[in-house]
N, C-alpha and C positions, 0 to 999 in steps of 0.2 A: 453332369450333375443329375442325380436321380430325382424323379418327380415324387409326389407325396405317396405313391404306392411302391416306391423303391425301384422303379424301372426308368431306364433312359430311353429317350427317343432314338431311333436308329438313324433317322434322316432329318436334319434341320433342327431348329430351335423355335420355341414359342415363349414370348415374354409379355408380361402385362406392362403397359405404358402408364405414365402418371394420369392420363386421361381415362383410365380404367378400360381402355380398349386393348386388344391383343394384337401383337405383331408377330409375323412368321418370317424367319430367315433360314436360308439354306445355302450350302456350298454349290457353286456352279462348277461346270466341267473344268474350268481353268483354276479352280481353287479359291476364287474370290467369293466372298460372302454376298449373296443377293438377298434383297429385302422384297417382300410382297408389295405390289403396287397399292394395296389397300390395307386397312386395319380391320379387325374383326370384332364383332360385339361379344362373342364368346370364345373361350379357349377351344372348345370342340370344333367350332367353325374354322379356326386357324389350323388346327391339327388336320382336319379333313382337306383343307387347301394344300397343306404340305404333302399329304398322301397322294392327292391328285397330281401334284407337280412331280413327285418322285416317279409316279407311274408313267407320266408323259416322257420323262427323261429316259426311262428304261425302254420304252417303245420307240424312241427316236423322234417323237412328235413335239418335243419341247422346243420352244422358241425363246431365245435369249432376250430378256426384256431390255437389255442394253443395245440390242441390234435387231435385225430382222431375219436371221438365218436359223433354220432348224438344225439342231445339234447333229443329227445323222448326216446331213449334207455337209456341214462343216468338217466333221470327222473324216468323211470320205475324201474331201478336197485336201485336207491336211496330210492324209496318208499318200495320196497321189503326188503331192509336191515333194515327197521324200522317197525316191525310188530305191534307195539302198537300205531300207528298214528290214530288219529280220522279221520273219512271220509272227513271232510272239510279241512284238512290240505293241 
């Protein structure tokens, strides 16, 4: 859904709660929707948090809030457990 400038967020969503605070949500590597551990006073703060989270995921430094494993470590373990994968998997 486009924002008021007609643009969509590329990663995650931001919505205003009835409390007038802002909530950030994003898709995890497993496709499940993850919610930020905190709410934000401003929409800008929530969007900045999403940007930081996306950048952590791209670098491989992201830690799943539902567990304690860095995504890069999880991905390498997942690949090693499946020795017959094709190179492009």
